[in-house]
C-alpha positions in Angstrom: 11.0 28.4 -8.8 13.2 28.8 -11.8 13.2 32.1 -13.6 10.4 32.3 -16.2 9.0 34.8 -18.7 5.3 34.8 -18.0 3.0 35.6 -20.8 -0.2 37.6 -20.1 -3.0 35.4 -18.8 -5.9 37.2 -20.3 -7.7 36.6 -23.6 -6.1 39.7 -25.2 -2.7 38.1 -25.1 -1.0 38.2 -28.6 2.0 36.5 -29.9 4.8 38.3 -31.8 3.6 36.7 -35.1 0.2 38.4 -34.8 -1.8 35.3 -33.6 -4.0 35.7 -30.5 -4.1 32.0 -29.5 -1.9 30.4 -27.0 -2.3 26.7 -26.2 -1.2 24.4 -23.5 -1.0 20.6 -22.9 -1.0 19.2 -19.4 0.3 15.7 -18.5 -0.2 13.7 -15.3 2.9 11.6 -14.6 4.4 9.4 -12.0 6.0 11.6 -9.3 9.5 10.4 -10.2 9.0 10.5 -13.9 11.7 12.3 -16.0 10.4 15.3 -17.9 11.8 16.5 -21.2 13.7 19.8 -21.4 12.3 22.8 -23.3 15.0 22.2 -25.9 13.7 18.6 -26.4 10.1 19.9 -26.7 11.1 22.4 -29.3 12.9 19.7 -31.2 9.8 17.6 -31.3 11.1 14.6 -29.3 9.7 15.6 -25.8 6.0 15.5 -26.6 6.2 11.8 -27.5 7.9 11.1 -24.2 5.3 12.9 -22.2 2.4 11.3 -24.1 3.8 7.8 -23.4 4.5 8.6 -19.7 1.0 10.1 -19.2 -1.2 7.5 -21.0 -4.2 8.2 -18.7 -6.6 5.8 -20.5 -4.7 2.7 -19.4 -3.3 3.9 -16.1 -3.6 1.7 -13.1 -5.4 3.0 -10.1 -5.3 0.2 -7.5 -2.1 -1.1 -6.0 -1.3 -4.7 -6.5 -1.2 -5.3 -2.7 -4.7 -4.2 -2.0 -6.9 -6.9 -0.4 -10.6 -7.1 0.5 -13.5 -5.5 -1.5 -11.4 -2.5 -2.6 -9.1 -4.9 -4.6 -11.8 -5.0 -7.3 -12.0 -1.2 -7.6 -10.5 0.5 -10.7 -7.6 -1.1 -12.6 -5.1 -3.2 -10.6 -1.4 -2.4 -11.0 0.7 -5.1 -12.7 3.9 -4.2 -10.8 4.3 -4.2 -7.0 4.7 -1.1 -4.9 7.9 -0.1 -3.2 7.7 -1.8 0.3 9.8 -1.2 3.4 11.2 -4.1 5.4 9.1 -4.4 8.6 12.2 -5.4 10.6 14.9 -3.4 8.9 15.4 -1.0 11.7 14.7 -3.4 14.6 17.5 -5.1 16.5 17.1 -8.9 16.6 16.0 -9.9 20.1 18.4 -12.8 20.7 17.1 -13.6 24.2 14.0 -15.8 24.0 12.1 -14.0 26.8 12.5 -10.7 24.9 11.2 -12.1 21.5 8.7 -9.6 20.1 7.7 -8.5 16.6 8.5 -4.8 15.9 5.6 -2.3 16.0 4.8 -1.2 12.5 5.7 2.4 11.5 2.9 4.9 11.9 4.7 8.0 10.6 6.0 8.8 7.1 7.9 12.0 6.2 7.6 13.8 2.9 11.3 13.1 2.2 10.7 9.4 2.7 7.8 9.5 0.3 9.8 11.3 -2.3 12.8 9.0 -2.0 10.7 5.9 -2.4 8.6 7.2 -5.3 11.5 7.2 -7.7 11.2 6.4 -11.4 7.9 4.8 -12.4 7.0 3.8 -8.8 3.7 5.3 -7.8 3.0 3.7 -4.4 5.2 3.3 -1.3 4.1 1.0 1.5 6.1 1.7 4.7 3.6 -0.3 6.7 -0.2 -1.0 6.9 -0.4 2.4 8.7 1.8 4.5 6.5 1.4 4.6 2.7 2.1 7.3 0.1 1.4 8.0 -3.6 1.8 11.1 -5.8 1.5 12.7 -9.2 3.6 15.1 -11.2 1.8 17.6 -13.3 3.7 19.0 -16.3 2.3 21.6 -18.7 3.8 22.4 -22.1 3.0 26.0 -23.1 2.8 26.6 -26.8 2.1 29.1 -29.6 1.9 28.5 -33.3 5.6 28.2 -33.6 5.7 25.4 -31.0 6.7 25.0 -27.4 7.7 28.2 -25.7 7.7 27.1 -22.0 7.2 24.3 -19.5 6.0 24.2 -15.9 5.9 21.4 -13.4 4.7 20.7 -9.9 4.3 17.5 -7.9 1.7 16.5 -5.4 2.5 13.9 -2.8 -0.2 12.3 -0.7 0.7 10.4 2.5 -1.9 8.3 4.3 -1.2 7.5 8.0 -2.8 6.1 11.1 -0.7 7.8 13.8 -2.3 6.2 16.8 -3.2 2.6 17.4 -6.2 3.4 19.6 -7.7 6.0 17.3 -9.8 5.3 14.3 -8.8 8.5 12.5 -6.8 8.4 9.3 -4.9 11.4 8.0 -4.1 12.2 4.4 -1.3 14.8 4.0 -1.1 16.6 0.7 2.1 18.4 -0.2 2.5 20.4 -3.4 6.2 20.7 -4.1 9.0 21.1 -6.7 7.5 24.0 -8.6 9.5 24.8 -11.8 8.8 27.1 -14.7 11.1 27.5 -17.7 10.6 29.8 -20.7 7.3 31.6 -21.5 4.4 30.3 -19.4 1.0 31.2 -18.1 1.7 29.9 -14.5 0.6 33.2 -12.9 -3.0 32.4 -13.8 -2.8 28.6 -13.4 -5.1 27.1 -10.8 -4.3 24.0 -8.8 -7.1 22.0 -7.1 -6.8 19.2 -4.5 -9.6 16.9 -3.5 -10.0 13.7 -1.5 -13.0 11.6 -2.3 -14.5 8.4 -0.7 -15.2 6.8 -4.0 -16.7 3.6 -2.5 -17.3 1.9 0.8 -18.5 -1.4 2.1 -21.1 -1.6 3.5 -22.5 1.2 1.4 -24.7 2.5 4.2 -21.6 3.3 6.4 -21.1 7.0 6.8 -17.7 8.6 6.9 -16.7 11.6 8.9 -14.3 13.9 7.1 -12.6 17.2 7.8 -13.5 20.2 5.7 -9.9 21.0 4.7 -10.5 19.7 1.2 -11.4 20.4 -1.5 -9.2 23.4 -2.1 -8.2 25.4 -5.2 -5.4 27.9 -5.3 -3.4 29.7 -7.9 0.2 28.6 -8.6 1.6 31.4 -6.4 -0.9 30.8 -3.6 -0.2 27.1 -3.6 3.6 27.8 -3.3 2.9 29.9 -0.2 0.5 27.3 1.3 1.6 23.9 -0.1 0.4 21.6 2.7 -3.1 20.3 3.6 -4.3 17.6 5.9 -7.6 15.7 5.3 -8.9 13.4 8.0 -11.3 10.5 7.6 -12.9 8.1 10.1 -15.9 5.8 10.4 -17.6 5.3 13.8 -17.8 1.7 15.0 -21.0 -0.3 14.7 -21.5 0.2 11.0 -19.4 -2.8 9.7 -19.8 -6.5 8.9 -17.7 -9.6 9.3 -17.7 -12.9 11.2 -17.0 -12.8 14.9 -18.4 -9.2 15.2 -15.3 -8.0 13.4 -17.3 -4.8 12.4 -15.2 -4.3 9.3 -15.7 -1.2 7.0 -13.7 -1.0 3.8 -13.4 2.0 1.6 -11.6 3.6 -1.4 -10.1 6.9 -0.7 -9.2 8.6 -4.1 -7.0 11.7 -4.2 -7.6 14.0 -7.1 -5.5 16.8 -8.6 -6.9 19.3 -11.1 -4.9 21.8 -13.2 -6.9 24.7 -14.7 -5.4 26.8 -17.5 -5.6 30.6 -17.3 -8.2 32.5 -19.5 -6.9 32.9 -23.0 -5.1 29.6 -23.2 -6.6 26.8 -25.3 -6.3 23.2 -24.2 -8.0 20.5 -22.0 -9.0 22.4 -18.9 -9.4 21.6 -16.2 -7.1 18.5 -16.5 -7.8 16.0 -13.8 -5.4 13.4 -12.5 -5.9 10.7 -9.9 -2.9 9.3 -8.0 -3.2 5.7 -6.9 -6.0 5.2 -4.5 -5.8 4.2 -0.9 -7.7 1.3 0.6 -8.5 2.3 4.2 -10.2 -0.3 6.5 -11.7 0.0 10.0 -12.5 -2.8 12.4 -13.5 -3.5 16.0 -12.6 -7.2 16.1 -12.7 -8.7 19.6 -9.4 -10.5 19.1 -7.4 -7.4 18.1 -6.2 -4.5 20.1 -8.4 -1.8 21.5 -11.5 -3.9 21.1 -13.3 -2.1 23.8 -12.0 1.4 23.3 -10.5 1.6 26.8 -13.7 2.9 28.2 -14.7 4.9 25.1 -16.9 2.6 22.9 -17.0 5.3 20.2 -13.3 4.8 19.6 -13.0 1.0 19.9 -11.1 -0.9 17.3 -8.7 0.6 14.9 -7.8 1.5 11.3 -5.3 0.2 8.8 -4.7 0.2 5.1 -6.1 -3.0 3.5 -2.9 -4.1 1.9 -1.1 -7.4 2.1 1.3 -7.3 5.1 4.7 -8.9 5.2 5.9 -11.1 8.0 9.7 -11.3 8.1 11.6 -14.2 9.8 15.4 -14.2 10.1 17.5 -17.2 9.2 20.7 -15.4 10.4 22.8 -17.2 13.1 21.5 -16.4 16.5 18.1 -15.4 15.4 15.6 -17.0 17.9 13.4 -18.3 15.0 16.3 -19.4 12.8 15.3 -23.1 12.4 11.7 -22.2 11.5 12.9 -19.5 9.0 15.2 -22.1 7.3 12.3 -24.6 7.1 10.1 -22.0 5.5 12.8 -21.0 3.0 13.1 -24.6 1.9 9.3 -24.9 1.6 9.5 -22.0 -0.8 12.6 -22.7 -2.8 12.7 -26.6 -2.9 9.2 -27.8 -1.9 9.5 -31.2 -3.5 12.3 -32.1 -1.0 10.0 -31.4 2.0 7.7 -33.7 3.8 5.1 -35.0 3.1 6.3 -35.9 -0.4 4.5 -34.4 -3.3 6.0 -33.9 -6.8 3.5 -31.1 -7.5 4.0 -29.2 -4.2 3.8 -25.4 -4.5 3.6 -24.0 -1.1 1.8 -20.6 -0.9 2.7 -17.6 1.1 5.6 -16.0 -0.6 3.9 -14.0 -3.3 1.2 -11.3 -3.5 -0.7 -13.6 -5.8 -0.7 -16.4 -3.3 -1.0 -14.9 0.2 -1.9 -16.6 3.4 -5.1 -15.8 5.3 -5.4 -15.8 9.0 -7.5 -18.5 10.7 -8.7 -17.4 14.2 -12.4 -18.0 14.6 -12.6 -21.7 13.6 -10.7 -23.3 16.5 -11.6 -26.8 15.3 -10.0 -26.2 11.9 -7.0 -24.7 13.6 -6.7 -27.9 15.8 -7.1 -30.1 12.8 -4.3 -28.3 10.9 -2.1 -29.0 13.9 -3.2 -32.6 14.2 -2.4 -33.3 10.5 1.0 -31.7 10.8 1.9 -33.8 13.9 0.6 -36.9 12.1 3.0 -36.3 9.2 6.0 -35.6 11.6 5.4 -39.0 13.2 5.0 -40.6 9.8 8.4 -39.4 8.5 10.5 -39.1 11.7 8.8 -41.6 14.0 7.0 -41.2 17.3 10.2 -40.1 19.0 10.7 -37.1 16.7 10.3 -34.9 19.9 13.5 -36.3 21.4 15.9 -33.5 22.4 13.1 -31.0 22.9 12.0 -30.8 19.3 8.5 -29.9 18.1 6.7 -30.4 14.8 6.9 -27.2 12.8 4.4 -26.8 9.9 4.1 -24.3 7.1 1.7 -22.8 6.1 1.0 -22.0 9.7 -1.8 -23.9 11.6 -3.3 -20.4 12.2 -4.0 -19.9 8.4 -6.7 -21.3 6.1 -3.9 -22.7 4.0 -2.7 -24.9 6.9 -2.0 -28.7 6.7 -5.7 -29.8 6.7 -6.8 -27.5 3.9 -7.6 -30.3 1.5 -10.2 -31.6 4.0 -12.0 -28.2 3.6 -11.4 -27.4 0.0 -11.6 -30.2 -2.6 -10.0 -27.9 -5.2 -6.5 -27.6 -3.6 -3.5 -29.7 -4.2 -3.1 -32.6 -1.7 -0.1 -32.5 0.7 0.7 -28.9 -0.3 2.4 -28.1 3.0 5.6 -28.9 4.8 6.5 -30.3 8.2 9.8 -30.6 10.0 11.0 -31.2 13.5 12.8 -28.1 14.9 14.1 -27.1 18.3 11.1 -26.3 20.6 12.5 -23.0 21.8 12.9 -21.8 18.2 9.4 -23.0 17.3 8.1 -21.1 20.3 9.9 -17.9 19.3 8.5 -18.1 15.8 5.0 -18.5 17.2 5.5 -15.5 19.5 6.6 -13.4 16.6 3.7 -14.6 14.5 1.1 -13.7 17.1 2.7 -10.3 17.6 2.7 -9.7 13.8 -1.1 -10.6 13.7 -1.9 -8.2 16.5 0.4 -5.3 15.5 -0.8 -5.3 11.9 -4.5 -5.8 12.7 -4.7 -9.0 10.5 -8.4 -10.1 10.5 -9.7 -13.6 10.1 -10.8 -14.7 6.6 -10.3 -14.1 2.9 -10.6 -10.3 2.9 -7.2 -9.9 4.5 -3.9 -11.5 3.7 -0.1 -11.6 4.3 3.1 -13.1 2.9 6.3 -14.3 4.5 9.8 -13.3 3.6 13.0 -14.8 4.9 16.1 -12.7 5.4 
């Protein structure tokens, strides 16, 4: 902590000019937000900067990427979160028998969280099992002559699901980067941390939480004990969803309070809410750990209900290269793809138009495939399979947006998909990667989940 002249915290404190009133203003900012210097505050320019950066009345609370019922909670962000590449650290498996989609990250360090919450960014998504957010708390300490000191600390909250076969989620709170400059009342300042289940679906579902939060400590006590872990889980059997998916969705809302010392005038306690988390639990029969490996109380798993990203590689030698190139064309030049449609706008590459997994309705899946094959024959002839080629379709047959979507939804654009013959081994590799992606990321059937595709 930077050196500071600390004013007395009690109500008898008196300024040199004879007044007995000290005041303080507290601002809740993005963790990477720049804060004005004491000199700027004394000059009168810093307060405006803080007021604009804080703006709690219009602050978003829900990441843009949230899907399911939690997406309607609070105010949705207008800018995307920082997102890690799912395959950035994974070597490409060039041999077809070894094709597999990388397992998503389940750990997230404090340093990673800090590095990715730079500037105005307030949410970092490393995977569906590792997400973080944060809040910087800045207090301007004043007397009648103006600002006399500043203090700042930052709270980072990391949500993780460390084990695939465990329904327990952990939320790690770290209070860091304590600074105090000039004359402040930090010796009597109190910092509070809380994690609240603000909503859940179904509402009758009952969470099990650890008793580590809420906690309130003084500035100095929090410096000495800056880390707290809060756990949350829901037992299976309380959820809903087609195909006995047993889905429970919730809103986990971190909360930070800053309470001024006695004798200081200002809004107190000041409460800030970092971006919320959208945890989800399921016990879908078609996903991993569906039986709990002999422990029914632990069957299924947990994930954060946020749009996942499937990455395909178009790089030379990638086993799915031809499929990746086909999808890229469908995104970038859809009018040139087959079937012809001057209004074609293929979904699946933006958060606003994600794809939705189709698993339970096998007839619809088969119909998607049949329509795709029909169009391949229409444009390339019955012998399009010569040389070991197969009909590749996008959106995938295993999505509700597949080739037959217009037969199920009269409101969608006709022929809003793309087909193309590709080498069978590459089509097979892409399918293997897709199935691995679905399973590893716990993608459930239906509109309450979603994913997008990116080509690198």
